[in-house]
One Martini backbone bead per residue (centre of mass of N, CA, C, O) as a GRO file, in nm:
protein
  217
    1MET     BB    1  -5.985  -4.027   0.347
    2LEU     BB    2  -5.889  -3.813   0.582
    3ARG     BB    3  -5.661  -3.542   0.581
    4THR     BB    4  -5.449  -3.425   0.819
    5ARG     BB    5  -5.313  -3.129   0.964
    6ARG     BB    6  -5.021  -3.037   1.116
    7PHE     BB    7  -4.961  -2.821   1.388
    8ALA     BB    8  -4.732  -2.629   1.524
    9PRO     BB    9  -4.651  -2.509   1.794
   10ARG     BB   10  -4.539  -2.211   1.909
   11GLY     BB   11  -4.301  -2.324   2.087
   12ALA     BB   12  -4.176  -2.490   1.819
   13ALA     BB   13  -4.043  -2.273   1.690
   14GLU     BB   14  -3.798  -2.122   1.544
   15LYS     BB   15  -3.514  -1.997   1.649
   16LEU     BB   16  -3.401  -1.686   1.700
   17ASP     BB   17  -3.145  -1.501   1.569
   18LEU     BB   18  -2.962  -1.246   1.754
   19GLN     BB   19  -2.753  -1.218   1.547
   20PRO     BB   20  -2.587  -1.064   1.329
   21PRO     BB   21  -2.485  -1.056   1.040
   22LYS     BB   22  -2.236  -1.140   0.858
   23GLY     BB   23  -2.014  -0.858   0.881
   24THR     BB   24  -2.164  -0.741   1.127
   25ARG     BB   25  -2.276  -0.491   1.376
   26ASP     BB   26  -2.335  -0.364   1.688
   27PHE     BB   27  -2.444  -0.042   1.846
   28TYR     BB   28  -2.417   0.059   2.137
   29PRO     BB   29  -2.411   0.334   2.323
   30GLU     BB   30  -2.108   0.301   2.409
   31ASP     BB   31  -2.007   0.253   2.117
   32MET     BB   32  -2.123   0.514   1.988
   33ARG     BB   33  -1.962   0.718   2.152
   34LEU     BB   34  -1.682   0.627   2.056
   35ARG     BB   35  -1.730   0.660   1.751
   36ASN     BB   36  -1.809   0.962   1.748
   37TRP     BB   37  -1.545   1.063   1.872
   38LEU     BB   38  -1.350   0.954   1.660
   39PHE     BB   39  -1.482   1.084   1.410
   40GLY     BB   40  -1.459   1.373   1.516
   41GLN     BB   41  -1.151   1.388   1.514
   42TRP     BB   42  -1.112   1.339   1.213
   43LYS     BB   43  -1.282   1.578   1.110
   44ASP     BB   44  -1.130   1.810   1.248
   45ILE     BB   45  -0.854   1.756   1.115
   46ALA     BB   46  -0.950   1.770   0.820
   47ARG     BB   47  -1.050   2.068   0.832
   48LEU     BB   48  -0.771   2.198   0.898
   49TYR     BB   49  -0.671   2.082   0.591
   50GLY     BB   50  -0.933   2.131   0.383
   51PHE     BB   51  -1.140   1.919   0.414
   52GLU     BB   52  -1.431   1.758   0.275
   53GLU     BB   53  -1.749   1.636   0.286
   54TYR     BB   54  -1.893   1.325   0.164
   55ASP     BB   55  -2.146   1.135  -0.027
   56ALA     BB   56  -2.306   0.815  -0.102
   57PRO     BB   57  -2.464   0.564  -0.205
   58VAL     BB   58  -2.504   0.235  -0.111
   59LEU     BB   59  -2.602   0.208  -0.397
   60GLU     BB   60  -2.476   0.061  -0.700
   61ASN     BB   61  -2.378   0.006  -0.998
   62GLU     BB   62  -2.237  -0.276  -1.121
   63ALA     BB   63  -2.079  -0.151  -1.367
   64LEU     BB   64  -1.874   0.014  -1.202
   65TYR     BB   65  -1.708  -0.244  -1.102
   66VAL     BB   66  -1.663  -0.384  -1.373
   67ARG     BB   67  -1.492  -0.155  -1.500
   68LYS     BB   68  -1.262  -0.177  -1.286
   69ALA     BB   69  -1.239  -0.529  -1.231
   70GLY     BB   70  -1.448  -0.691  -1.373
   71GLU     BB   71  -1.650  -0.970  -1.384
   72GLU     BB   72  -1.533  -1.121  -1.122
   73VAL     BB   73  -1.646  -0.913  -0.904
   74THR     BB   74  -1.941  -1.029  -0.876
   75GLN     BB   75  -1.848  -1.262  -0.668
   76GLN     BB   76  -1.783  -1.021  -0.432
   77LEU     BB   77  -2.071  -0.917  -0.433
   78TYR     BB   78  -2.372  -0.758  -0.319
   79ASN     BB   79  -2.600  -0.857  -0.554
   80PHE     BB   80  -2.884  -0.736  -0.757
   81GLU     BB   81  -3.226  -0.716  -0.868
   82ASP     BB   82  -3.444  -0.494  -0.915
   83LYS     BB   83  -3.765  -0.388  -0.999
   84GLY     BB   84  -3.618  -0.242  -1.265
   85GLU     BB   85  -3.393  -0.436  -1.377
   86ARG     BB   86  -3.137  -0.356  -1.201
   87ARG     BB   87  -2.797  -0.368  -1.144
   88VAL     BB   88  -2.693  -0.399  -0.810
   89ALA     BB   89  -2.478  -0.278  -0.531
   90LEU     BB   90  -2.304  -0.282  -0.264
   91ARG     BB   91  -2.086  -0.068  -0.125
   92PRO     BB   92  -1.739  -0.149  -0.076
   93GLU     BB   93  -1.646   0.141  -0.179
   94MET     BB   94  -1.554   0.491  -0.257
   95THR     BB   95  -1.396   0.546  -0.521
   96PRO     BB   96  -1.603   0.497  -0.753
   97SER     BB   97  -1.806   0.707  -0.649
   98LEU     BB   98  -1.622   0.953  -0.676
   99ALA     BB   99  -1.568   0.927  -0.978
  100ARG     BB  100  -1.863   0.955  -1.063
  101MET     BB  101  -1.917   1.236  -0.941
  102VAL     BB  102  -1.702   1.389  -1.105
  103LEU     BB  103  -1.809   1.309  -1.391
  104ALA     BB  104  -2.102   1.422  -1.351
  105LYS     BB  105  -2.010   1.731  -1.281
  106GLY     BB  106  -1.735   1.798  -1.337
  107LYS     BB  107  -1.591   2.083  -1.335
  108LEU     BB  108  -1.539   2.297  -1.094
  109ALA     BB  109  -1.590   2.632  -1.060
  110ASP     BB  110  -1.435   2.657  -0.755
  111ASP     BB  111  -1.175   2.523  -0.867
  112PRO     BB  112  -0.833   2.613  -0.856
  113ARG     BB  113  -0.753   2.378  -1.011
  114ASP     BB  114  -0.519   2.279  -1.278
  115ALA     BB  115  -0.447   2.026  -1.490
  116ASP     BB  116  -0.255   2.185  -1.694
  117ALA     BB  117  -0.041   2.267  -1.453
  118VAL     BB  118   0.070   1.989  -1.454
  119LYS     BB  119   0.403   1.883  -1.383
  120PRO     BB  120   0.689   1.751  -1.389
  121TYR     BB  121   0.925   1.663  -1.167
  122VAL     BB  122   1.224   1.852  -1.098
  123ARG     BB  123   1.523   1.813  -0.978
  124PRO     BB  124   1.732   1.995  -0.819
  125THR     BB  125   2.039   2.155  -0.866
  126TYR     BB  126   2.377   2.157  -0.737
  127LYS     BB  127   2.652   2.287  -0.637
  128PRO     BB  128   2.929   2.185  -0.473
  129GLU     BB  129   2.942   2.449  -0.283
  130GLU     BB  130   2.625   2.403  -0.184
  131ILE     BB  131   2.704   2.147  -0.046
  132PRO     BB  132   2.698   1.993   0.226
  133PRO     BB  133   2.855   1.817   0.443
  134ASP     BB  134   2.922   1.478   0.483
  135MET     BB  135   2.930   1.288   0.767
  136TYR     BB  136   2.991   1.010   0.653
  137THR     BB  137   3.242   1.092   0.493
  138LEU     BB  138   3.398   1.204   0.732
  139GLY     BB  139   3.406   0.939   0.891
  140ALA     BB  140   3.553   0.776   0.674
  141LEU     BB  141   3.813   0.946   0.668
  142VAL     BB  142   3.898   0.936   0.964
  143PHE     BB  143   3.899   0.625   1.015
  144SER     BB  144   4.078   0.549   0.772
  145LEU     BB  145   4.329   0.707   0.860
  146LEU     BB  146   4.364   0.553   1.123
  147GLY     BB  147   4.395   0.275   0.987
  148VAL     BB  148   4.651   0.347   0.820
  149THR     BB  149   4.842   0.472   1.045
  150MET     BB  150   4.769   0.270   1.305
  151GLY     BB  151   4.628  -0.020   1.240
  152TYR     BB  152   4.322  -0.025   1.305
  153LYS     BB  153   4.058  -0.233   1.266
  154PHE     BB  154   3.820  -0.068   1.370
  155CYS     BB  155   3.867   0.184   1.191
  156ALA     BB  156   3.842   0.043   0.919
  157TRP     BB  157   3.550  -0.060   0.958
  158ALA     BB  158   3.422   0.214   1.020
  159GLY     BB  159   3.497   0.347   0.749
  160THR     BB  160   3.336   0.145   0.575
  161THR     BB  161   3.058   0.204   0.698
  162PHE     BB  162   3.051   0.508   0.627
  163ALA     BB  163   3.085   0.472   0.321
  164LEU     BB  164   2.826   0.310   0.277
  165ALA     BB  165   2.633   0.526   0.392
  166ALA     BB  166   2.709   0.748   0.186
  167PHE     BB  167   2.621   0.593  -0.067
  168LEU     BB  168   2.319   0.549   0.021
  169ASN     BB  169   2.256   0.860   0.079
  170LYS     BB  170   2.275   0.966  -0.220
  171ARG     BB  171   1.980   0.873  -0.311
  172ARG     BB  172   1.840   1.110  -0.115
  173HIS     BB  173   2.092   1.302  -0.148
  174ASP     BB  174   2.295   1.550  -0.205
  175ALA     BB  175   2.634   1.481  -0.319
  176ASP     BB  176   2.969   1.453  -0.326
  177SER     BB  177   3.135   1.227  -0.513
  178SER     BB  178   3.432   1.279  -0.434
  179GLN     BB  179   3.396   1.227  -0.132
  180ILE     BB  180   3.297   0.935  -0.152
  181VAL     BB  181   3.539   0.821  -0.306
  182SER     BB  182   3.746   0.892  -0.090
  183GLY     BB  183   3.619   0.725   0.139
  184VAL     BB  184   3.638   0.450  -0.004
  185LEU     BB  185   3.943   0.445  -0.055
  186PHE     BB  186   4.030   0.473   0.241
  187ALA     BB  187   3.881   0.223   0.344
  188VAL     BB  188   4.031   0.017   0.165
  189SER     BB  189   4.314   0.093   0.264
  190GLY     BB  190   4.270   0.025   0.561
  191LEU     BB  191   4.210  -0.275   0.521
  192ALA     BB  192   4.471  -0.348   0.373
  193VAL     BB  193   4.670  -0.268   0.598
  194VAL     BB  194   4.560  -0.449   0.820
  195PHE     BB  195   4.592  -0.722   0.669
  196MET     BB  196   4.894  -0.696   0.605
  197ASN     BB  197   4.989  -0.675   0.896
  198GLY     BB  198   4.874  -0.946   0.984
  199TYR     BB  199   5.029  -1.122   0.782
  200HIS     BB  200   5.321  -1.035   0.859
  201GLY     BB  201   5.295  -1.101   1.159
  202GLU     BB  202   5.256  -1.404   1.125
  203LYS     BB  203   5.525  -1.458   0.978
  204ALA     BB  204   5.711  -1.347   1.201
  205ARG     BB  205   5.618  -1.540   1.425
  206ALA     BB  206   5.688  -1.801   1.272
  207PHE     BB  207   5.991  -1.738   1.242
  208GLU     BB  208   6.055  -1.715   1.544
  209ARG     BB  209   5.969  -2.004   1.618
  210GLN     BB  210   6.177  -2.144   1.432
  211GLY     BB  211   6.440  -1.997   1.556
  212SER     BB  212   6.377  -2.108   1.868
  213VAL     BB  213   6.461  -2.388   1.794
  214LYS     BB  214   6.611  -2.661   1.939
  215VAL     BB  215   6.898  -2.864   1.867
  216ASP     BB  216   6.954  -3.199   1.947
  217LEU     BB  217   7.248  -3.419   1.944
   0.00000   0.00000   0.00000
């Protein structure tokens, strides 16, 4: 018995997917104009600050990324073996390629930077008389004094807030520690005076209420 092969008609062929592969996109002329304008702005600003443009191949040796992130990174790469039986991968980022380029060329002859001249940064120290007055500490002193002398609760809490701000600000700027300590002490004194006044005031009012009670016989 003869076996016949059935051929599918041309109209029944598999429908072509017109969408780009997953993770990619198309750039139509209007999109390309916007992208070129945006990239042009970035490049112009970078050139103003002395940056220069470079580029690297889209394909890199797989070992370059394995050396950076370990063997498990091969599961996250689009990698394959070329016709020369070399393991290559599509470049997922630019940093390893830049490091390879620098190591391949060595120190640039026209590079004015000297790696041996790099030294640890030492923060300069200032004398107490050279340090400008801290406005947070001044606010803590003023409000705390008002809280101590006038007994205003708002001033006492404001002085405490300024004292805390002065203490936190010392980590970023040089400040006179004695000023900060004075502001903190005055702030604590202001709070203590306010609360003591409130406590004694409550006792005095309670005593007055007890003394004003009439006893009917």
